[in-house]
A tleap script that builds the chain and sets N, CA, C and O, in Angstrom:
source leaprc.protein.ff14SB
mol = sequence {
  NMET LYS HIE PRO LYS THR VAL GLU TRP PHE
  ASP ARG LEU LYS VAL MET PHE ASP GLU ILE
  ASP HIE TYR LEU GLU ASP LYS TYR SER GLY
  ARG TRP GLN LEU ARG ARG ASN ARG PRO GLU
  ARG GLY GLN THR ALA ASN PRO GLU ALA ASP
  GLY LEU PHE ASN VAL GLY VAL PHE PHE ASP
  PRO GLY PHE GLY SER GLN LEU GLY ARG GLY
  TYR LEU VAL GLU ILE VAL LEU ALA THR GLU
  GLU GLN LEU PRO PRO GLU GLU ARG ASN ALA
  ILE ARG ASP GLU VAL ARG GLY LEU LEU GLN
  ASP LEU LEU PRO ARG HIE PHE PRO GLU ARG
  LYS LEU ASP VAL ASP LEU ASP GLY ARG MET
  LEU LYS ILE HIE GLY ASP LEU SER LEU GLY
  GLN CVAL
}
set mol.1.N position { -2.303 23.953 -8.271 }
set mol.1.CA position { -1.083 23.165 -8.354 }
set mol.1.C position { -1.048 22.177 -7.195 }
set mol.1.O position { -1.363 22.529 -6.058 }
set mol.2.N position { -0.668 20.955 -7.489 }
set mol.2.CA position { -0.618 19.910 -6.472 }
set mol.2.C position { 0.735 19.914 -5.772 }
set mol.2.O position { 1.768 20.225 -6.364 }
set mol.3.N position { 0.691 19.562 -4.512 }
set mol.3.CA position { 1.921 19.478 -3.729 }
set mol.3.C position { 2.781 18.340 -4.275 }
set mol.3.O position { 2.250 17.279 -4.603 }
set mol.4.N position { 4.101 18.534 -4.379 }
set mol.4.CA position { 4.978 17.491 -4.934 }
set mol.4.C position { 4.891 16.158 -4.193 }
set mol.4.O position { 5.026 15.103 -4.813 }
set mol.5.N position { 4.670 16.187 -2.882 }
set mol.5.CA position { 4.559 14.930 -2.129 }
set mol.5.C position { 3.272 14.187 -2.466 }
set mol.5.O position { 3.237 12.956 -2.472 }
set mol.6.N position { 2.221 14.943 -2.745 }
set mol.6.CA position { 0.965 14.315 -3.165 }
set mol.6.C position { 1.139 13.669 -4.534 }
set mol.6.O position { 0.675 12.552 -4.763 }
set mol.7.N position { 1.805 14.368 -5.438 }
set mol.7.CA position { 2.058 13.830 -6.777 }
set mol.7.C position { 2.885 12.556 -6.671 }
set mol.7.O position { 2.580 11.569 -7.341 }
set mol.8.N position { 3.916 12.559 -5.851 }
set mol.8.CA position { 4.752 11.362 -5.687 }
set mol.8.C position { 3.947 10.208 -5.102 }
set mol.8.O position { 4.086 9.067 -5.545 }
set mol.9.N position { 3.114 10.493 -4.120 }
set mol.9.CA position { 2.261 9.463 -3.487 }
set mol.9.C position { 1.393 8.783 -4.552 }
set mol.9.O position { 1.346 7.556 -4.633 }
set mol.10.N position { 0.709 9.591 -5.363 }
set mol.10.CA position { -0.180 9.028 -6.377 }
set mol.10.C position { 0.590 8.354 -7.511 }
set mol.10.O position { 0.107 7.379 -8.087 }
set mol.11.N position { 1.766 8.851 -7.834 }
set mol.11.CA position { 2.591 8.185 -8.845 }
set mol.11.C position { 2.982 6.785 -8.369 }
set mol.11.O position { 2.956 5.836 -9.152 }
set mol.12.N position { 3.339 6.655 -7.108 }
set mol.12.CA position { 3.713 5.347 -6.560 }
set mol.12.C position { 2.515 4.412 -6.497 }
set mol.12.O position { 2.640 3.220 -6.780 }
set mol.13.N position { 1.347 4.947 -6.127 }
set mol.13.CA position { 0.126 4.128 -6.146 }
set mol.13.C position { -0.169 3.644 -7.567 }
set mol.13.O position { -0.517 2.481 -7.772 }
set mol.14.N position { -0.030 4.533 -8.538 }
set mol.14.CA position { -0.316 4.193 -9.940 }
set mol.14.C position { 0.586 3.059 -10.428 }
set mol.14.O position { 0.111 2.122 -11.070 }
set mol.15.N position { 1.875 3.139 -10.128 }
set mol.15.CA position { 2.809 2.077 -10.533 }
set mol.15.C position { 2.390 0.750 -9.902 }
set mol.15.O position { 2.395 -0.284 -10.572 }
set mol.16.N position { 2.028 0.773 -8.618 }
set mol.16.CA position { 1.635 -0.448 -7.924 }
set mol.16.C position { 0.350 -1.030 -8.520 }
set mol.16.O position { 0.264 -2.237 -8.743 }
set mol.17.N position { -0.639 -0.186 -8.777 }
set mol.17.CA position { -1.897 -0.695 -9.321 }
set mol.17.C position { -1.769 -1.129 -10.775 }
set mol.17.O position { -2.490 -2.025 -11.212 }
set mol.18.N position { -0.871 -0.515 -11.529 }
set mol.18.CA position { -0.600 -1.023 -12.879 }
set mol.18.C position { 0.010 -2.420 -12.806 }
set mol.18.O position { -0.295 -3.276 -13.636 }
set mol.19.N position { 0.864 -2.649 -11.824 }
set mol.19.CA position { 1.450 -3.983 -11.625 }
set mol.19.C position { 0.360 -5.010 -11.312 }
set mol.19.O position { 0.385 -6.124 -11.836 }
set mol.20.N position { -0.586 -4.638 -10.466 }
set mol.20.CA position { -1.704 -5.532 -10.134 }
set mol.20.C position { -2.562 -5.773 -11.370 }
set mol.20.O position { -2.979 -6.903 -11.625 }
set mol.21.N position { -2.827 -4.728 -12.134 }
set mol.21.CA position { -3.609 -4.865 -13.362 }
set mol.21.C position { -2.952 -5.853 -14.316 }
set mol.21.O position { -3.624 -6.725 -14.866 }
set mol.22.N position { -1.642 -5.725 -14.517 }
set mol.22.CA position { -0.928 -6.631 -15.429 }
set mol.22.C position { -1.007 -8.079 -14.936 }
set mol.22.O position { -1.192 -8.998 -15.734 }
set mol.23.N position { -0.870 -8.276 -13.647 }
set mol.23.CA position { -0.972 -9.629 -13.079 }
set mol.23.C position { -2.357 -10.221 -13.369 }
set mol.23.O position { -2.469 -11.347 -13.852 }
set mol.24.N position { -3.406 -9.452 -13.070 }
set mol.24.CA position { -4.771 -9.947 -13.278 }
set mol.24.C position { -5.063 -10.178 -14.753 }
set mol.24.O position { -5.713 -11.161 -15.109 }
set mol.25.N position { -4.589 -9.283 -15.614 }
set mol.25.CA position { -4.796 -9.460 -17.058 }
set mol.25.C position { -4.103 -10.734 -17.542 }
set mol.25.O position { -4.671 -11.486 -18.335 }
set mol.26.N position { -2.890 -10.978 -17.074 }
set mol.26.CA position { -2.181 -12.205 -17.460 }
set mol.26.C position { -2.944 -13.445 -17.012 }
set mol.26.O position { -3.068 -14.411 -17.766 }
set mol.27.N position { -3.444 -13.419 -15.810 }
set mol.27.CA position { -4.105 -14.602 -15.242 }
set mol.27.C position { -5.488 -14.851 -15.846 }
set mol.27.O position { -5.848 -15.999 -16.108 }
set mol.28.N position { -6.269 -13.787 -16.069 }
set mol.28.CA position { -7.671 -13.962 -16.456 }
set mol.28.C position { -7.967 -13.608 -17.916 }
set mol.28.O position { -9.128 -13.606 -18.324 }
set mol.29.N position { -6.948 -13.314 -18.693 }
set mol.29.CA position { -7.148 -12.927 -20.086 }
set mol.29.C position { -7.988 -13.962 -20.833 }
set mol.29.O position { -7.699 -15.158 -20.792 }
set mol.30.N position { -9.021 -13.491 -21.511 }
set mol.30.CA position { -9.868 -14.363 -22.317 }
set mol.30.C position { -10.930 -15.116 -21.541 }
set mol.30.O position { -11.743 -15.822 -22.136 }
set mol.31.N position { -10.938 -14.981 -20.244 }
set mol.31.CA position { -11.912 -15.727 -19.436 }
set mol.31.C position { -13.327 -15.176 -19.591 }
set mol.31.O position { -14.300 -15.929 -19.582 }
set mol.32.N position { -13.431 -13.850 -19.734 }
set mol.32.CA position { -14.722 -13.208 -19.932 }
set mol.32.C position { -14.623 -12.284 -21.137 }
set mol.32.O position { -13.550 -11.769 -21.449 }
set mol.33.N position { -15.729 -12.082 -21.799 }
set mol.33.CA position { -15.755 -11.219 -22.972 }
set mol.33.C position { -15.763 -9.751 -22.540 }
set mol.33.O position { -16.514 -9.353 -21.649 }
set mol.34.N position { -14.907 -8.955 -23.195 }
set mol.34.CA position { -14.858 -7.529 -22.903 }
set mol.34.C position { -16.154 -6.857 -23.336 }
set mol.34.O position { -16.833 -7.318 -24.253 }
set mol.35.N position { -16.485 -5.757 -22.660 }
set mol.35.CA position { -17.581 -4.908 -23.136 }
set mol.35.C position { -17.263 -4.451 -24.547 }
set mol.35.O position { -16.095 -4.327 -24.918 }
set mol.36.N position { -18.294 -4.201 -25.329 }
set mol.36.CA position { -18.110 -3.806 -26.725 }
set mol.36.C position { -17.279 -2.540 -26.890 }
set mol.36.O position { -16.531 -2.413 -27.860 }
set mol.37.N position { -17.400 -1.609 -25.961 }
set mol.37.CA position { -16.693 -0.330 -26.098 }
set mol.37.C position { -15.342 -0.311 -25.372 }
set mol.37.O position { -14.716 0.744 -25.265 }
set mol.38.N position { -14.894 -1.451 -24.881 }
set mol.38.CA position { -13.636 -1.509 -24.132 }
set mol.38.C position { -12.509 -1.991 -25.042 }
set mol.38.O position { -12.621 -3.067 -25.629 }
set mol.39.N position { -11.421 -1.220 -25.177 }
set mol.39.CA position { -10.295 -1.653 -26.009 }
set mol.39.C position { -9.608 -2.896 -25.429 }
set mol.39.O position { -9.607 -3.113 -24.217 }
set mol.40.N position { -9.042 -3.678 -26.292 }
set mol.40.CA position { -8.264 -4.837 -25.868 }
set mol.40.C position { -7.063 -4.377 -25.049 }
set mol.40.O position { -6.632 -3.227 -25.143 }
set mol.41.N position { -6.542 -5.278 -24.260 }
set mol.41.CA position { -5.371 -4.976 -23.443 }
set mol.41.C position { -4.227 -4.477 -24.330 }
set mol.41.O position { -3.940 -5.042 -25.386 }
set mol.42.N position { -3.583 -3.398 -23.866 }
set mol.42.CA position { -2.427 -2.852 -24.564 }
set mol.42.C position { -2.752 -1.885 -25.686 }
set mol.42.O position { -1.836 -1.358 -26.317 }
set mol.43.N position { -4.019 -1.636 -25.956 }
set mol.43.CA position { -4.382 -0.737 -27.056 }
set mol.43.C position { -4.408 0.734 -26.655 }
set mol.43.O position { -4.575 1.605 -27.508 }
set mol.44.N position { -4.243 1.016 -25.362 }
set mol.44.CA position { -4.135 2.398 -24.913 }
set mol.44.C position { -2.828 2.541 -24.136 }
set mol.44.O position { -2.173 1.547 -23.824 }
set mol.45.N position { -2.465 3.753 -23.835 }
set mol.45.CA position { -1.233 4.011 -23.083 }
set mol.45.C position { -1.416 3.777 -21.589 }
set mol.45.O position { -0.442 3.785 -20.836 }
set mol.46.N position { -2.657 3.571 -21.157 }
set mol.46.CA position { -2.956 3.441 -19.732 }
set mol.46.C position { -3.673 2.120 -19.474 }
set mol.46.O position { -4.755 1.898 -20.017 }
set mol.47.N position { -3.092 1.229 -18.651 }
set mol.47.CA position { -3.744 -0.053 -18.364 }
set mol.47.C position { -5.128 0.087 -17.731 }
set mol.47.O position { -5.923 -0.852 -17.774 }
set mol.48.N position { -5.421 1.235 -17.151 }
set mol.48.CA position { -6.755 1.456 -16.580 }
set mol.48.C position { -7.821 1.531 -17.664 }
set mol.48.O position { -8.992 1.251 -17.409 }
set mol.49.N position { -7.421 1.907 -18.863 }
set mol.49.CA position { -8.376 2.213 -19.925 }
set mol.49.C position { -8.596 1.077 -20.914 }
set mol.49.O position { -9.401 1.211 -21.835 }
set mol.50.N position { -7.895 -0.037 -20.739 }
set mol.50.CA position { -8.081 -1.145 -21.668 }
set mol.50.C position { -8.012 -2.470 -20.926 }
set mol.50.O position { -7.650 -2.523 -19.751 }
set mol.51.N position { -8.361 -3.527 -21.624 }
set mol.51.CA position { -8.327 -4.849 -21.025 }
set mol.51.C position { -9.493 -5.087 -20.081 }
set mol.51.O position { -10.401 -4.265 -19.963 }
set mol.52.N position { -9.447 -6.206 -19.427 }
set mol.52.CA position { -10.557 -6.666 -18.595 }
set mol.52.C position { -10.650 -5.947 -17.256 }
set mol.52.O position { -11.746 -5.780 -16.722 }
set mol.53.N position { -9.512 -5.518 -16.706 }
set mol.53.CA position { -9.498 -4.974 -15.346 }
set mol.53.C position { -9.149 -3.501 -15.302 }
set mol.53.O position { -8.377 -2.994 -16.117 }
set mol.54.N position { -9.735 -2.834 -14.334 }
set mol.54.CA position { -9.347 -1.496 -13.915 }
set mol.54.C position { -9.351 -1.541 -12.389 }
set mol.54.O position { -10.410 -1.597 -11.763 }
set mol.55.N position { -8.170 -1.515 -11.803 }
set mol.55.CA position { -8.038 -1.585 -10.351 }
set mol.55.C position { -7.381 -0.295 -9.886 }
set mol.55.O position { -6.305 0.067 -10.364 }
set mol.56.N position { -8.013 0.384 -8.976 }
set mol.56.CA position { -7.473 1.633 -8.460 }
set mol.56.C position { -8.084 1.963 -7.112 }
set mol.56.O position { -8.785 1.145 -6.515 }
set mol.57.N position { -7.814 3.161 -6.643 }
set mol.57.CA position { -8.279 3.564 -5.320 }
set mol.57.C position { -8.912 4.948 -5.365 }
set mol.57.O position { -8.672 5.741 -6.276 }
set mol.58.N position { -9.723 5.207 -4.357 }
set mol.58.CA position { -10.216 6.552 -4.108 }
set mol.58.C position { -10.227 6.764 -2.605 }
set mol.58.O position { -10.472 5.838 -1.832 }
set mol.59.N position { -9.957 8.000 -2.203 }
set mol.59.CA position { -9.837 8.318 -0.785 }
set mol.59.C position { -11.184 8.266 -0.096 }
set mol.59.O position { -12.195 8.719 -0.631 }
set mol.60.N position { -11.178 7.703 1.105 }
set mol.60.CA position { -12.361 7.634 1.956 }
set mol.60.C position { -12.009 8.282 3.290 }
set mol.60.O position { -11.087 7.818 3.961 }
set mol.61.N position { -12.714 9.341 3.699 }
set mol.61.CA position { -12.385 10.003 4.957 }
set mol.61.C position { -12.649 9.140 6.181 }
set mol.61.O position { -12.200 9.468 7.280 }
set mol.62.N position { -13.370 8.046 6.002 }
set mol.62.CA position { -13.543 7.087 7.089 }
set mol.62.C position { -14.658 7.351 8.056 }
set mol.62.O position { -14.724 6.708 9.104 }
set mol.63.N position { -15.544 8.279 7.745 }
set mol.63.CA position { -16.670 8.538 8.637 }
set mol.63.C position { -17.524 7.281 8.734 }
set mol.63.O position { -18.000 6.773 7.718 }
set mol.64.N position { -17.719 6.782 9.939 }
set mol.64.CA position { -18.529 5.588 10.142 }
set mol.64.C position { -17.792 4.287 9.908 }
set mol.64.O position { -18.401 3.220 9.986 }
set mol.65.N position { -16.512 4.338 9.626 }
set mol.65.CA position { -15.727 3.135 9.367 }
set mol.65.C position { -14.930 2.755 10.608 }
set mol.65.O position { -14.394 3.622 11.299 }
set mol.66.N position { -14.856 1.472 10.885 }
set mol.66.CA position { -14.024 0.986 11.982 }
set mol.66.C position { -12.545 1.198 11.693 }
set mol.66.O position { -11.736 1.300 12.616 }
set mol.67.N position { -12.191 1.265 10.417 }
set mol.67.CA position { -10.789 1.389 10.015 }
set mol.67.C position { -10.332 2.838 9.884 }
set mol.67.O position { -9.133 3.099 9.779 }
set mol.68.N position { -11.262 3.773 9.890 }
set mol.68.CA position { -10.897 5.173 9.734 }
set mol.68.C position { -10.613 5.517 8.286 }
set mol.68.O position { -11.065 4.837 7.365 }
set mol.69.N position { -9.850 6.593 8.104 }
set mol.69.CA position { -9.589 7.063 6.744 }
set mol.69.C position { -8.645 6.110 6.021 }
set mol.69.O position { -7.871 5.377 6.638 }
set mol.70.N position { -8.732 6.143 4.711 }
set mol.70.CA position { -7.876 5.284 3.900 }
set mol.70.C position { -8.288 5.356 2.449 }
set mol.70.O position { -9.030 6.247 2.036 }
set mol.71.N position { -7.798 4.410 1.688 }
set mol.71.CA position { -8.092 4.350 0.256 }
set mol.71.C position { -8.870 3.071 -0.028 }
set mol.71.O position { -8.371 1.963 0.172 }
set mol.72.N position { -10.102 3.249 -0.498 }
set mol.72.CA position { -10.907 2.097 -0.893 }
set mol.72.C position { -10.447 1.616 -2.256 }
set mol.72.O position { -10.233 2.409 -3.173 }
set mol.73.N position { -10.298 0.307 -2.374 }
set mol.73.CA position { -9.813 -0.310 -3.605 }
set mol.73.C position { -11.014 -0.693 -4.463 }
set mol.73.O position { -11.896 -1.436 -4.032 }
set mol.74.N position { -11.026 -0.175 -5.672 }
set mol.74.CA position { -12.106 -0.461 -6.607 }
set mol.74.C position { -11.593 -1.428 -7.667 }
set mol.74.O position { -10.604 -1.154 -8.347 }
set mol.75.N position { -12.273 -2.558 -7.798 }
set mol.75.CA position { -11.906 -3.577 -8.784 }
set mol.75.C position { -13.048 -3.652 -9.790 }
set mol.75.O position { -14.127 -4.162 -9.490 }
set mol.76.N position { -12.792 -3.139 -10.983 }
set mol.76.CA position { -13.816 -3.102 -12.023 }
set mol.76.C position { -13.448 -4.107 -13.093 }
set mol.76.O position { -12.326 -4.109 -13.598 }
set mol.77.N position { -14.405 -4.967 -13.437 }
set mol.77.CA position { -14.233 -5.897 -14.545 }
set mol.77.C position { -15.044 -5.367 -15.719 }
set mol.77.O position { -16.253 -5.164 -15.604 }
set mol.78.N position { -14.384 -5.146 -16.836 }
set mol.78.CA position { -15.017 -4.568 -18.015 }
set mol.78.C position { -15.663 -5.664 -18.849 }
set mol.78.O position { -15.215 -5.968 -19.955 }
set mol.79.N position { -16.713 -6.246 -18.308 }
set mol.79.CA position { -17.453 -7.286 -19.010 }
set mol.79.C position { -18.934 -7.123 -18.699 }
set mol.79.O position { -19.309 -6.600 -17.649 }
set mol.80.N position { -19.764 -7.576 -19.623 }
set mol.80.CA position { -21.208 -7.586 -19.405 }
set mol.80.C position { -21.641 -8.885 -18.718 }
set mol.80.O position { -22.770 -9.000 -18.241 }
set mol.81.N position { -20.737 -9.850 -18.674 }
set mol.81.CA position { -21.062 -11.142 -18.089 }
set mol.81.C position { -21.230 -11.022 -16.574 }
set mol.81.O position { -20.540 -10.244 -15.915 }
set mol.82.N position { -22.149 -11.799 -16.047 }
set mol.82.CA position { -22.385 -11.816 -14.606 }
set mol.82.C position { -21.450 -12.819 -13.950 }
set mol.82.O position { -21.447 -13.999 -14.299 }
set mol.83.N position { -20.658 -12.345 -12.998 }
set mol.83.CA position { -19.781 -13.235 -12.247 }
set mol.83.C position { -20.462 -13.607 -10.938 }
set mol.83.O position { -21.041 -12.745 -10.275 }
set mol.84.N position { -20.400 -14.876 -10.559 }
set mol.84.CA position { -20.966 -15.261 -9.265 }
set mol.84.C position { -20.232 -14.529 -8.137 }
set mol.84.O position { -19.039 -14.247 -8.259 }
set mol.85.N position { -20.929 -14.221 -7.050 }
set mol.85.CA position { -20.290 -13.514 -5.935 }
set mol.85.C position { -19.029 -14.211 -5.427 }
set mol.85.O position { -18.080 -13.546 -5.013 }
set mol.86.N position { -19.013 -15.542 -5.457 }
set mol.86.CA position { -17.832 -16.275 -4.983 }
set mol.86.C position { -16.605 -15.954 -5.837 }
set mol.86.O position { -15.487 -15.842 -5.334 }
set mol.87.N position { -16.846 -15.810 -7.147 }
set mol.87.CA position { -15.742 -15.510 -8.062 }
set mol.87.C position { -15.238 -14.079 -7.867 }
set mol.87.O position { -14.031 -13.839 -7.862 }
set mol.88.N position { -16.156 -13.139 -7.709 }
set mol.88.CA position { -15.768 -11.753 -7.426 }
set mol.88.C position { -14.995 -11.668 -6.107 }
set mol.88.O position { -13.989 -10.966 -6.008 }
set mol.89.N position { -15.482 -12.391 -5.099 }
set mol.89.CA position { -14.808 -12.390 -3.797 }
set mol.89.C position { -13.419 -13.014 -3.896 }
set mol.89.O position { -12.492 -12.560 -3.225 }
set mol.90.N position { -13.263 -14.038 -4.716 }
set mol.90.CA position { -11.948 -14.670 -4.895 }
set mol.90.C position { -10.972 -13.696 -5.546 }
set mol.90.O position { -9.804 -13.635 -5.160 }
set mol.91.N position { -11.445 -12.936 -6.531 }
set mol.91.CA position { -10.591 -11.925 -7.171 }
set mol.91.C position { -10.238 -10.845 -6.153 }
set mol.91.O position { -9.086 -10.418 -6.075 }
set mol.92.N position { -11.219 -10.403 -5.379 }
set mol.92.CA position { -10.952 -9.397 -4.338 }
set mol.92.C position { -9.907 -9.900 -3.345 }
set mol.92.O position { -9.005 -9.155 -2.963 }
set mol.93.N position { -10.025 -11.159 -2.926 }
set mol.93.CA position { -9.065 -11.731 -1.986 }
set mol.93.C position { -7.679 -11.853 -2.612 }
set mol.93.O position { -6.664 -11.693 -1.935 }
set mol.94.N position { -7.651 -12.138 -3.905 }
set mol.94.CA position { -6.376 -12.209 -4.610 }
set mol.94.C position { -5.711 -10.826 -4.667 }
set mol.94.O position { -4.503 -10.699 -4.467 }
set mol.95.N position { -6.516 -9.801 -4.939 }
set mol.95.CA position { -5.990 -8.434 -4.947 }
set mol.95.C position { -5.485 -8.067 -3.555 }
set mol.95.O position { -4.461 -7.396 -3.426 }
set mol.96.N position { -6.183 -8.493 -2.530 }
set mol.96.CA position { -5.723 -8.216 -1.160 }
set mol.96.C position { -4.342 -8.833 -0.918 }
set mol.96.O position { -3.458 -8.180 -0.363 }
set mol.97.N position { -4.160 -10.077 -1.331 }
set mol.97.CA position { -2.859 -10.722 -1.182 }
set mol.97.C position { -1.777 -10.002 -1.956 }
set mol.97.O position { -0.661 -9.841 -1.462 }
set mol.98.N position { -2.097 -9.564 -3.175 }
set mol.98.CA position { -1.128 -8.808 -3.975 }
set mol.98.C position { -0.757 -7.500 -3.281 }
set mol.98.O position { 0.415 -7.129 -3.233 }
set mol.99.N position { -1.752 -6.808 -2.748 }
set mol.99.CA position { -1.478 -5.561 -2.044 }
set mol.99.C position { -0.617 -5.794 -0.800 }
set mol.99.O position { 0.284 -5.008 -0.507 }
set mol.100.N position { -0.893 -6.862 -0.082 }
set mol.100.CA position { -0.093 -7.149 1.109 }
set mol.100.C position { 1.364 -7.408 0.751 }
set mol.100.O position { 2.264 -7.097 1.531 }
set mol.101.N position { 1.597 -7.979 -0.431 }
set mol.101.CA position { 2.974 -8.201 -0.894 }
set mol.101.C position { 3.602 -6.919 -1.447 }
set mol.101.O position { 4.782 -6.657 -1.217 }
set mol.102.N position { 2.816 -6.123 -2.174 }
set mol.102.CA position { 3.365 -4.978 -2.892 }
set mol.102.C position { 3.485 -3.705 -2.059 }
set mol.102.O position { 4.400 -2.913 -2.286 }
set mol.103.N position { 2.598 -3.491 -1.115 }
set mol.103.CA position { 2.663 -2.260 -0.325 }
set mol.103.C position { 4.017 -2.073 0.365 }
set mol.103.O position { 4.564 -0.972 0.312 }
set mol.104.N position { 4.584 -3.109 1.014 }
set mol.104.CA position { 5.905 -2.911 1.637 }
set mol.104.C position { 7.014 -2.623 0.625 }
set mol.104.O position { 8.009 -1.984 0.967 }
set mol.105.N position { 6.856 -3.084 -0.606 }
set mol.105.CA position { 7.865 -2.809 -1.636 }
set mol.105.C position { 7.756 -1.394 -2.183 }
set mol.105.O position { 8.764 -0.727 -2.416 }
set mol.106.N position { 6.520 -0.943 -2.385 }
set mol.106.CA position { 6.308 0.385 -2.966 }
set mol.106.C position { 6.310 1.505 -1.916 }
set mol.106.O position { 6.570 2.665 -2.234 }
set mol.107.N position { 6.018 1.141 -0.673 }
set mol.107.CA position { 5.979 2.117 0.426 }
set mol.107.C position { 6.714 1.546 1.642 }
set mol.107.O position { 6.111 1.383 2.704 }
set mol.108.N position { 8.007 1.240 1.500 }
set mol.108.CA position { 8.731 0.575 2.590 }
set mol.108.C position { 8.896 1.438 3.843 }
set mol.108.O position { 9.169 0.913 4.922 }
set mol.109.N position { 8.735 2.737 3.711 }
set mol.109.CA position { 8.978 3.638 4.825 }
set mol.109.C position { 7.766 3.811 5.746 }
set mol.109.O position { 7.837 4.552 6.726 }
set mol.110.N position { 6.670 3.143 5.443 }
set mol.110.CA position { 5.461 3.335 6.260 }
set mol.110.C position { 4.735 2.025 6.508 }
set mol.110.O position { 4.938 1.043 5.794 }
set mol.111.N position { 3.890 2.022 7.522 }
set mol.111.CA position { 3.094 0.848 7.891 }
set mol.111.C position { 1.703 1.026 7.302 }
set mol.111.O position { 0.932 1.879 7.741 }
set mol.112.N position { 1.394 0.210 6.302 }
set mol.112.CA position { 0.085 0.235 5.663 }
set mol.112.C position { -0.519 -1.161 5.730 }
set mol.112.O position { 0.181 -2.159 5.564 }
set mol.113.N position { -1.815 -1.220 5.973 }
set mol.113.CA position { -2.531 -2.488 6.044 }
set mol.113.C position { -3.636 -2.498 4.996 }
set mol.113.O position { -4.051 -1.453 4.494 }
set mol.114.N position { -4.103 -3.704 4.678 }
set mol.114.CA position { -5.223 -3.882 3.752 }
set mol.114.C position { -6.238 -4.779 4.444 }
set mol.114.O position { -5.947 -5.927 4.781 }
set mol.115.N position { -7.414 -4.246 4.648 }
set mol.115.CA position { -8.481 -5.003 5.301 }
set mol.115.C position { -9.800 -4.732 4.608 }
set mol.115.O position { -9.930 -3.786 3.831 }
set mol.116.N position { -10.781 -5.581 4.902 }
set mol.116.CA position { -12.123 -5.352 4.383 }
set mol.116.C position { -12.784 -4.235 5.168 }
set mol.116.O position { -12.735 -4.213 6.398 }
set mol.117.N position { -13.396 -3.318 4.457 }
set mol.117.CA position { -14.211 -2.268 5.045 }
set mol.117.C position { -15.569 -2.400 4.370 }
set mol.117.O position { -15.791 -1.859 3.287 }
set mol.118.N position { -16.455 -3.109 5.009 }
set mol.118.CA position { -17.694 -3.504 4.352 }
set mol.118.C position { -17.358 -4.600 3.353 }
set mol.118.O position { -16.792 -5.628 3.724 }
set mol.119.N position { -17.705 -4.388 2.086 }
set mol.119.CA position { -17.399 -5.380 1.056 }
set mol.119.C position { -16.196 -4.984 0.206 }
set mol.119.O position { -15.844 -5.680 -0.746 }
set mol.120.N position { -15.566 -3.859 0.557 }
set mol.120.CA position { -14.427 -3.379 -0.238 }
set mol.120.C position { -13.143 -3.469 0.584 }
set mol.120.O position { -13.156 -3.442 1.814 }
set mol.121.N position { -12.044 -3.575 -0.141 }
set mol.121.CA position { -10.739 -3.513 0.499 }
set mol.121.C position { -10.405 -2.065 0.807 }
set mol.121.O position { -10.778 -1.156 0.066 }
set mol.122.N position { -9.694 -1.861 1.916 }
set mol.122.CA position { -9.244 -0.515 2.261 }
set mol.122.C position { -7.776 -0.564 2.656 }
set mol.122.O position { -7.364 -1.388 3.472 }
set mol.123.N position { -6.994 0.334 2.060 }
set mol.123.CA position { -5.605 0.542 2.463 }
set mol.123.C position { -5.653 1.618 3.543 }
set mol.123.O position { -6.161 2.717 3.319 }
set mol.124.N position { -5.123 1.292 4.703 }
set mol.124.CA position { -5.164 2.244 5.812 }
set mol.124.C position { -3.879 2.131 6.611 }
set mol.124.O position { -3.097 1.199 6.422 }
set mol.125.N position { -3.670 3.074 7.494 }
set mol.125.CA position { -2.458 3.109 8.297 }
set mol.125.C position { -1.805 4.465 8.164 }
set mol.125.O position { -2.483 5.492 8.196 }
set mol.126.N position { -0.481 4.476 8.014 }
set mol.126.CA position { 0.274 5.718 7.931 }
set mol.126.C position { 0.114 6.342 6.549 }
set mol.126.O position { 0.844 6.000 5.619 }
set mol.127.N position { -0.831 7.248 6.421 }
set mol.127.CA position { -1.107 7.913 5.152 }
set mol.127.C position { -0.492 9.310 5.090 }
set mol.127.O position { -0.767 10.070 4.162 }
set mol.128.N position { 0.325 9.643 6.058 }
set mol.128.CA position { 0.910 10.990 6.104 }
set mol.128.C position { 1.812 11.204 4.891 }
set mol.128.O position { 2.417 10.267 4.370 }
set mol.129.N position { 1.886 12.442 4.465 }
set mol.129.CA position { 2.729 12.772 3.325 }
set mol.129.C position { 4.124 13.199 3.759 }
set mol.129.O position { 4.973 13.491 2.917 }
set mol.130.N position { 4.367 13.239 5.062 }
set mol.130.CA position { 5.662 13.674 5.552 }
set mol.130.C position { 6.806 12.786 5.146 }
set mol.130.O position { 7.948 13.241 5.079 }
set mol.131.N position { 6.524 11.500 4.866 }
set mol.131.CA position { 7.588 10.557 4.547 }
set mol.131.C position { 7.698 10.268 3.068 }
set mol.131.O position { 8.630 9.577 2.656 }
set mol.132.N position { 6.806 10.756 2.270 }
set mol.132.CA position { 6.845 10.446 0.835 }
set mol.132.C position { 8.068 11.074 0.208 }
set mol.132.O position { 8.287 10.931 -0.995 }
savepdb mol mol.pdb
quit
């Protein structure tokens, strides 16, 4: 059984990342062809499972990272098409800006930052569950 504060933390992250997914889907819809096995946007109950984007996080304990522990942001494009690195980096930078705007709204009680950790974005800062 999961601790209620952990469940609330992940529920709030899910709402925020669904908001980012909807923004990216609105902006980039039709720009690239979906993979053959990927449902069109809105065909599943979960925005992670359909459409062009799947944006989410996974915990990183921070060993060897200048930023320490945090959540690495994974931006997956469900297409077979090759995107130039500049285009992928522009999308990553756009997601960073969205996170910088949304984190204070979804987690107003804590100080969270978004920075590059290698080539990925990392949400780091006050990750304690005491305030959730």
